[in-house]
N, C-alpha and C positions, 0 to 999 in steps of 0.2 A: 504494500500500500504506500502510495506517495502522497505528499501534501496536496498536489494539484488534482488528485482524483477524489479527495474527500468531498462528500456532499455538502452543499451550502446550508447552514442552519438559518431558519427563519425565526422571527420574533425574538432575537437576542439583543440585548443592550450592551454596548461597549462602554467602557470607562471613558470619561471625557479626558482629553489631553490637558495636562496641567501646564499652563503657560507660565513662563518665568521661573522654572525650576531647574535650569541648567541644561547642559547638552544631553544628558541621559533621559530627559523627559520626552524627547522625540519631536519637540516643537521649537524651532528657532534658535535655541542656544542663547547666546548673550543678546541677540537682537529681539528675541521673544516674539517672532512673527510679525514685527512691525516694519520690517525692511530696514534700510540703513539711512541714517541722517534725515534731516528735515523736521518740520514742526510736528508732524503727526507721529514721529517716533519718540518725541520727548515726553517726559513724565507729566508735565503740566498741561498738556493739550486737552482741551475739552472736546470730546467727540460726540456732542449732543446735536440734536436737530437744529437748535437755536444758535449754535456757534457760527460766526460769520467771518472767521479768518482774520481777526484783528480789527474789523470794523466795529464801530460803536453798535452794540446789540440793539435789535429792533425795539425791544420793550423799554429800553431806556431812551430811545429816540422819540417815541410817541409822547405827545404832550399830556401832562396830568395836572389836575387841579388848576386849570387855566379858566379864565372868565369867571362869571358868577351865575348863581342860580337866582332867578327873580323871586323875591319873597312877596310880591304883590298878591293881593287876594285873588284867588281863583274862583270865579263864579261858574256854577254849572248852568248851562243855558237850557231853557224850556221854551219851545215855540208855541205861538197861539193856536196853530192848527192841531197840536196835540191836546191842548186844553179844550178846544172845541169838541174833540171826539170823546174825551174822558169825563167831562163834567156836564151836569144838567143845568137847566135854568134855575137861578136863585142859589146855586152852590157857592161856597166860599173857598177860594184858593189860597192856601198858606203852606208853610213848610211841612206841617204834619200831614195834611191831606195829600200833598205831592208824594211824600214818603209812603203813605198808605196805599196809594195807587201805583207804586213802583215806577214813578216817572223820574225820580232822582235816586241817588244812592242813599242808603240809610245813614251814612257818615257825613253827608253833605250838610253844611250849615249856611252856605251862601248860594243863592239862586237868583238868576236874572231872567225875566220874561222878555223874550224877543218877539218882534213883530212879523215873523214869517207865517204866512197863511192869513186866513180871514177868521173873524169871530162874529157870530150872529146872536149868541145867547147873552142874557143879562147875568153876568157873573161878578161877584165881589172878590177883589184881591186884597189880601192883608199882609203887611210887613214884608214885602218882597221888592227887590229892585226891578224896575220896569223901564224898558227903553222908550224913547220918545215916540217912535212909530207904533209900538204896542199900546202905549198910553192913549194915543189918538184913536186907534181902532177900538179899544175897550170902551172909551167914552162915546164913540159913535154908535156902538151897539147897545148903549144904555147901561153898561156896567159901571161899577164904582171902584175907586182905589182908596184904601185907608192906610 
């Protein structure tokens, strides 16, 4: 029986080659499989995906903490055509009723009524910010603003 005539074994796991353990390890010897000379053969080289070969890294190039975030009050808009569909004649529109009908978020405290669409019902608006066009349309329909 010779070595070349032995059948090949399937499903066997070989021991991994131990890199950097001398000439007897079977891998590289003193160059440890990195080739000779150059930046990639040195010990301090970062071989990550983000390494850019001496350039300023991308994540430190992008701007951070620049500009400002506006702290102005953010009003949630509600249009008149939505109020026309959801409310009946004589109803009162305020923050609580808008939340009950799920027209605004439950956490919202600032609402502005905008004049998009038409309103024909006589509806009362209480303690809400209202645009000029919406105000004229509400008053034209016979509604009131408190």
